[in-house]
N, C-alpha and C positions, 0 to 999 in steps of 0.2 A: 619427276619427283626427286628432290634432293634428299639423300639419306646421310645421316650423321652417326657419330659414335653412340649417342644416346638411344637411337632407334635400335641398333644392334644389341645394346646392353639390355634394353627392355625386352627385346625378343628372346634373348638368352635366359633372362630371369623368369620368363613366362608371364610378364606383366602385360604383354601385347601378343597378339597372334598376327598371322600374315594378311588377314583380310584388309586392313587399312592401307596396305602397300600394293594392292592389286589394282591395276588400271586396265579397263577393258573398253575398247573402242570398236564396236561391231562394224560400223560403217567403214572405218579404215582397215579393218581386219587385223588389228593389233591387240596383243595381250602382254602386259608387262608386270613383273614382280620385282620390287625393290629397284625399279628403273631399268631392269634388264628384260628385253623382249624374250618371250618364251612361247609355248604353244600347249594345247591340250594333249591328253594322252589317251586316244581312243583304244578300246580293248582290241578291236579287230586289227589295228596296226601292230600292236605288240605280238598278237597271236600269229600274224602273217610273217613277222621277222623270225620267230622261232620255227615255224613250219617251212620257211624258205631254206634255212640251214638244215633242218631235219631231212629234207628231200634228198640232199646229197651226202649227209653224214647221218649217223644214228642219233638218237635223242640225247645221249650223254654228251657227245661231241658238239651237238647243236647248242647245248647250254653253254659250253665253253667258247663257242664262236660268238655267241651273244655277249658273253663276259668280255671278250676281247674288244668287241665293238663299243660297249659302254665304258670300258676302261678309258678309251679316248674321250668319251663324253665327260667322265669324271675329271680328267686332266684339265678340262676347260675351266674348272673352278679356281685355277691359279689367278684369274682376274679378281675374284672375290677375295682371295687371300692377300693379294697386293693392296686392295682397297682397305682391308682391315688394318694392315700394317701402316698405311698412310694415316689412318685414324688413330694410330698408336694403341690399337687393340690387338695384343699379341696372345693368340690362343695356342694351346698345345695341339698336336695332331689329332688327338681324340676329341678335343673340344671343337676343333674346326670341322671334323667329320660330323659330329652331332648337329652343328649349326646348319651345314649343307642339307642334312637329312630333314631337319625341321622345315627348311625352305621347301624341300621336295614333297615331304609327306603331308604337309598342310595343303598341298595342291592335289591331293588324292592318290599319292603313291603308297598307300597302305597305312598300317598302324604306326604310332610313334615308336621310336627306338629307345632302348634302355642300354646304357653303358654298364657292362658287367665287370670288365677288367681292362686296365691300361698300364702300359709300361713303354719304355723307349722302343722296344722291338716287338711288342704284341698288344693287340687290341681285340677284345671280345665284346660283342654286342648282340642283342636279340630284339625281336619284335613279334607281335602276335601273328601277323601275316604281312607279306609284301603284296604289292600290286600284281606282280607276275605269278605269285604262288596261288592267287585266286583265279587268274585267267587261264593258267596252264595246269589246273588241278587234275584234269583228266589224264595227264601223263603219269600220275602216281609215282613221282620220283622227285629228287631235289632239282628244282628248276630255276633258282634265283640267280641266273647269270647276269641279269641287269644289275642287281645289287652287289654281286661279287665284283663286277667290273667297276662300278661306281666307287666302291670302297678302295680298290687298288688305285684307281685314277686320282681320287680325292687325296689319298694319303701321299701319293707321289707329288701332287701339286703342293702339298703342305710341307713336305720334307725334302723333295728332290731325290728320294731314294726309292728303290723298287720294293713293292709289297706283294705278297701272294695271299689271296683270301680263299678260305675253305668254308663251305656251308656244311655245318655239322648236324643241323636239324632243319627240316623244311615242312611247312604247313601243307604243301601239296602232296607229300608222301604220308600224311597222317599224323605228323608230330604236332604237339600243342603250340609250338612256336617255330619261327625261322631264326636260327642262330648262326652267327658268322665269327670266325677267328681269322684275323689278319696278322701275318708275320712279316717282318722286314727280312728280305732275302736278297742274295746276290743274283743279279740277272745274268747268269752264266750259261754257256753252252751246255755244261753238264746238267744244270738244273732243268733246262728245256728238254734235253734229250731223255732224261729220266722220267719226265712227265709224259712223254710220248710212249715210253716203254710201259708205264703203269696204266696207260689208256686214259690219262687225265687230259691229254692234249693230242691234236693231230698235226702232222707235218704241214698241213695246209695253213696253219696259223703262222708258220715261220717261213713261208715261201714269199720271196720278193721277186715278182715277175714284171719285167719291163719289156713287153714284146716289141715295141718300136725301137728299142735300143739293142734288141737281140740278146738280152741277159736274163738269167734266172739264178737266184741265190736261195739256198736252203740253209738256214741258221748261219748266214754269213759266208757259206762256201758256194762257189760257182757250181752249177749243175746243168745238165742238158737233158732234154726229153728226146727219146728215140721211138718212133712209131714201130709197131710190131712187124709191119711189112718190110721195114729196113733191116730189122733183126733177122727175119727169114731170108732176105736176100743175101746178107752176109754169111749166114750158115750154109746156104746152098752153094755160094761161090766157093767156099772152102772145101765143100764136099767134091765139087767138080775138079778142083785142083789136086786134092790129096787122096780122095776116096772117102767113103763114108766112115769106116772105123778109125782111120788115122785122124780124120777131122774131129770125130768125137773125142778122141784122146787129147788133141790140142786144145779144144774148147774146155774140156775138163780141167786141164792144168792151168790154162789162162784164167779161168774164173776162180779156181782155187787160190791163185795168187791175189786176185782182186779181193776175195773174201778176207784173206790175211791182212792185206793192206788196209782194208776198211777197219778192221779191229785195231790195227796199229794207230790209226787216226784217233780212235776213241781213247786209246791209252794215253796219247799226248794231251788229251783233255783232262787227265787226272783220274780216269776210271780204271780200276785195277782188279775188280772182282770178276772172275771168269764167267759166272752165271749172268751177271749184269751185262758184261761185254757181249756175250752171245745173244741174250734176249734183246739187247738194243739193236744189234745188227739185223736179227730176224724181223723186229718190229719196223725198222726203217725200210728194208726191202719189201716187206709186205705192204706198207702204206704207200710205197712208190710204184706198186703195181706189178712186182716181179712174181709174187705168189701169195697165197693165203695159207697160214699154218692152221690146220684143223686140230691136230693133236701130236704130242710127243710122248713116246713110251721108252722106258729103259728096262732092258733085260739083264739083270745082274749076273745070271749064270753064263751068258754068252758075251757079256760086256758090249751089248749092241744097243745103240740109240736108233729107234725107228721113228721117222718123221713122216706124217701124212699131210700132203699139201693139195691144194686145189688152185686152179687158175694159174698154173706155172706159165711163164712167158713162152716156153717152147711148145707145150701142148696146145696153148691157145693159138699160137702163130701157125703151127704146122697142121693142126686138125687131126683127123683120123688117118693114120699112116699104117696101122697094123703092127707097129713096133715102138720100142722105147726111144724117146727123142730128147730127154732132159739131161744132156751131158753138162750143159752150162750150170744148171741148177744144182746138180750133184756136186760139181766142183766147188761151187759157191758155198754150199752147206759144209763141205769138208774144210774149206779154207777158214770159214768162221769158227768152226770147232777147234781146228788146229791153232789158230791165232789166239783164241780166247783161253784155252786150257793148256797150251804149250805141249801138246802131244801130237804124234803122227797118226792120222786116220785115213781111211778110204771110205768113200761113199758110193753106193751102187743103187741105181733105180731098180726096184723089184716089181713095181706096178706102174702103169702109165696110162693116162687118159687117152693118149694118142693110139694106144694099143687096144682100147675098148674098156679099160678098167674104170671103175667109178672115180678113183683118185690116183694121184701120183704118190708113190710111197718109196721112201729111201731108207736103206739100212746103212748106218754109219758105225764102223768097227775100227778097233785099233789096227794100225798097219804093222804087219809082220815084216821081218827082214827080207823075206822072199817075195813080198808083194811088189807088183809093178806099178 
């Protein structure tokens, strides 16, 4: 079916809807809209996508993973944008976004959208409900990752610039509408890292793994994965060479330096607030499997920060030994605090899962002149 400018103009004005432009050939198994082959959107498929991500991530991060997936889908609308330009039909980013959603939503992807606000760098729109807010309503939370991703991808296709979409209201969590705000933002390392710290993203979104090439990158930086049995082997080798206590001291100092270097890397990215620096480091190490932070407490009288962790790499690797084993983690925590706040501290493990305690607990205090 040949589509011309007059067809799109009639569609935009509401003089026509999408039905005359749908071609269905059940025998050939083809379904086309505006001459572009497409497919139906079964509920079970969308639910399966969400639940697949949720099985490895929590629900909030599963929604963000779906958002990333459908951002790529939205970027495919660049072909439609190029066609409109050839037809000398130049739409603003907001107008182009609304056109794509008309094409989508008249095929069953929820209720029509209403444009609430538009400028060069911000677009706000709402709908009574989206397709996924109906399917995933039992999650009782904001679930519209499909539409967040679409919005970001479509706007990138229209402008060539990065956009971030936030769902401020969602039908699935009991709101009367689903509402979205899209802002044009820089696609920077700092922006991505801060999203991870806030829990809006997971590091898995930014891992580029090419196993056959032997490379892994995390936000453009090369990284390596180290199995815990290799970690254990390294620690045991050092103990045999130096003795248990000297080995613990070497590990403490080595990982303290690693923590400080890690913070310095973040500073080079333009991050300078101490709390953000330390939170970022803790979030990254946690999501990379080093430990999980359960709680952090501050005692003003003794100037002591107490951190309660679980699943530390040492306690998981060594198991039940009857003694404290987390020298590397203690050094790492001290290095992160020193690098972030510009002070000298010492970290001591006061409880350890390898000793039979429920959690690994570390006391971090200011370092005195006489401290070793």
